[in-house]
C-alpha positions in Angstrom: -4.2 55.0 12.7 -5.4 54.0 16.2 -7.2 51.1 14.7 -4.0 49.7 13.3 -2.2 50.1 16.5 -5.0 48.4 18.4 -5.0 45.5 16.0 -1.3 45.1 16.3 -1.4 45.2 20.1 -4.2 42.6 20.2 -2.2 40.4 17.7 0.9 40.7 19.9 -1.0 39.7 23.0 -2.6 36.7 21.4 0.7 35.5 20.0 2.4 35.9 23.4 -0.5 34.0 25.1 -0.2 31.3 22.5 3.5 30.9 23.1 3.0 30.8 26.9 0.9 27.6 26.7 2.7 24.4 27.4 3.4 22.4 24.3 2.8 18.7 24.2 4.8 16.5 21.8 2.5 14.7 19.5 4.0 11.2 18.9 1.7 10.6 15.9 2.2 13.1 13.1 -0.8 14.2 11.2 -3.1 13.2 14.0 -6.2 15.3 14.7 -4.5 17.8 16.9 -6.4 21.0 17.3 -4.6 24.1 16.4 -5.4 27.7 15.9 -5.1 29.7 12.8 -3.0 32.2 14.9 -0.5 29.6 16.1 3.0 30.5 15.0 4.0 26.8 14.5 3.3 24.4 11.6 -0.2 23.0 11.8 -1.6 20.0 10.0 -3.5 20.9 6.9 -7.0 22.2 7.6 -10.0 23.9 6.2 -10.5 26.4 9.0 -11.5 30.0 9.0 -10.1 33.0 10.8 -13.6 33.9 11.8 -14.3 30.6 13.7 -14.0 30.6 17.5 -11.5 28.3 19.2 -9.3 25.7 17.7 -10.2 24.0 14.5 -9.9 20.3 13.8 -8.0 19.6 10.6 -9.5 17.4 7.9 -6.7 15.4 6.4 -6.7 13.3 3.3 -4.7 10.4 4.6 -2.1 9.0 2.1 -3.5 5.5 1.8 -1.4 3.2 -0.4 -2.7 2.9 -3.9 -1.2 -0.5 -4.5 -2.0 -3.9 -3.2 0.8 -6.1 -1.8 1.0 -9.8 -1.5 3.7 -12.3 -0.6 3.5 -15.8 -2.0 5.7 -18.5 -0.6 6.6 -21.7 -2.4 5.9 -23.8 0.7 3.3 -22.1 2.9 3.4 -22.6 6.7 0.7 -24.8 8.3 -1.1 -21.7 9.5 -1.3 -20.2 6.0 -2.4 -23.3 4.0 -6.0 -22.3 4.0 -5.1 -19.0 2.3 -3.5 -20.9 -0.6 -6.7 -22.7 -1.6 -8.5 -21.5 -4.7 -12.0 -20.0 -4.0 -14.9 -21.9 -5.5 -16.9 -18.8 -6.3 -16.4 -15.5 -8.3 -13.8 -13.3 -6.7 -15.7 -10.8 -4.5 -12.9 -9.6 -2.1 -9.2 -8.8 -2.2 -8.7 -11.9 0.0 -10.3 -14.1 -2.7 -8.1 -12.5 -5.3 -5.0 -13.2 -3.2 -6.0 -16.8 -2.6 -6.6 -17.3 -6.3 -3.2 -15.9 -7.2 -1.5 -18.0 -4.5 -3.2 -21.2 -5.6 -1.7 -21.0 -9.1 1.9 -20.4 -8.1 4.2 -23.3 -9.0 7.9 -22.6 -8.5 10.4 -23.7 -11.1 12.3 -27.0 -10.6 15.2 -26.2 -12.9 17.7 -23.6 -11.9 15.9 -23.2 -8.6 17.7 -21.5 -5.6 16.8 -21.7 -2.0 15.9 -18.2 -0.6 15.3 -16.7 -4.1 13.0 -13.7 -4.0 11.4 -11.9 -6.9 8.8 -9.1 -7.0 6.6 -8.1 -9.9 4.1 -5.3 -10.3 1.1 -5.3 -12.7 -2.6 -4.3 -12.9 -5.8 -6.0 -13.9 -8.6 -4.6 -16.1 -12.3 -4.8 -15.3 -12.7 -8.1 -17.1 -10.0 -9.9 -15.1 -7.2 -9.7 -17.7 -3.7 -8.2 -17.3 -3.0 -4.7 -18.4 0.4 -5.3 -20.0 3.0 -7.8 -18.9 4.1 -7.9 -15.2 7.1 -5.7 -14.5 10.0 -7.1 -12.5 10.7 -4.7 -9.6 13.1 -6.8 -7.4 15.3 -9.9 -7.7 17.7 -11.3 -5.1 21.2 -9.9 -5.7 24.0 -12.1 -6.9 21.8 -14.6 -8.8 22.7 -15.6 -12.3 20.6 -14.2 -15.2 19.5 -17.7 -16.2 18.0 -18.3 -12.7 16.2 -14.9 -12.8 14.8 -15.7 -16.2 13.6 -19.1 -15.0 11.7 -17.6 -12.1 10.3 -14.8 -14.2 9.0 -17.3 -16.7 7.4 -19.3 -13.8 5.7 -16.2 -12.6 4.4 -15.3 -16.0 3.2 -18.9 -16.5 1.3 -18.9 -13.2 -0.3 -15.6 -13.9 -1.4 -16.6 -17.4 -2.8 -19.9 -16.0 -5.3 -18.0 -13.8 -6.5 -15.6 -16.4 -9.1 -14.3 -17.0 -10.0 -14.0 -13.3 -13.7 -14.0 -12.6 -14.3 -10.8 -10.7 -17.7 -9.7 -9.4 -18.8 -6.4 -10.9 -17.9 -4.5 -7.7 -14.4 -6.0 -7.3 -13.6 -5.6 -11.0 -14.5 -1.9 -10.9 -12.5 -1.4 -7.7 -9.4 -3.2 -8.9 -9.3 -2.0 -12.5 -6.0 -0.2 -13.1 -4.7 -0.4 -9.4 -1.2 -1.7 -9.2 -0.7 -5.1 -7.5 2.8 -6.0 -6.2 3.6 -9.6 -5.5 6.7 -10.9 -3.8 7.5 -14.5 -4.6 9.7 -16.3 -2.0 11.2 -19.7 -2.7 11.5 -21.0 0.8 12.0 -24.7 -0.2 14.9 -26.5 1.2 17.1 -28.2 -1.4 19.5 -31.1 -0.6 23.0 -29.9 -1.0 
């Protein structure tokens, strides 16, 4: 009985001491902020033990994005022109993949609209082919269906023109099945 009372008193003292400490606001959530198992506040996920002395540093699995995102403009700026040139070797990096995809884009000339944006999402297999057709995820609002179809056909044509991509073994294994999201922006200026 006395042991239980002693444990409760010690627990109350440690809780009161923990509450008496000044709290600092952490501007970055999920940072490696030390916390104790006995803190009565939310703590970042950790793999600590009650038997360890002092605060424990949480080990967090950061939520890295699982998709790759790319923007392709119809008329690249002068600073970006080098990124739109097709690589002369097997694709070994994600930058090489993006340059290859940019180099094959040719916007439609019929039913074209200034400022038109369209996004598609798809995946590659290990051999450099598409896993299924690209899925349309965004199109500029208020655009007629004919114009959307024209742009989607141009996107499909440009993707089919570059297939199969020549991945190195490492890049092919790393990219296989990972979603790639591409936003196409028609930034050409048309005469009114």
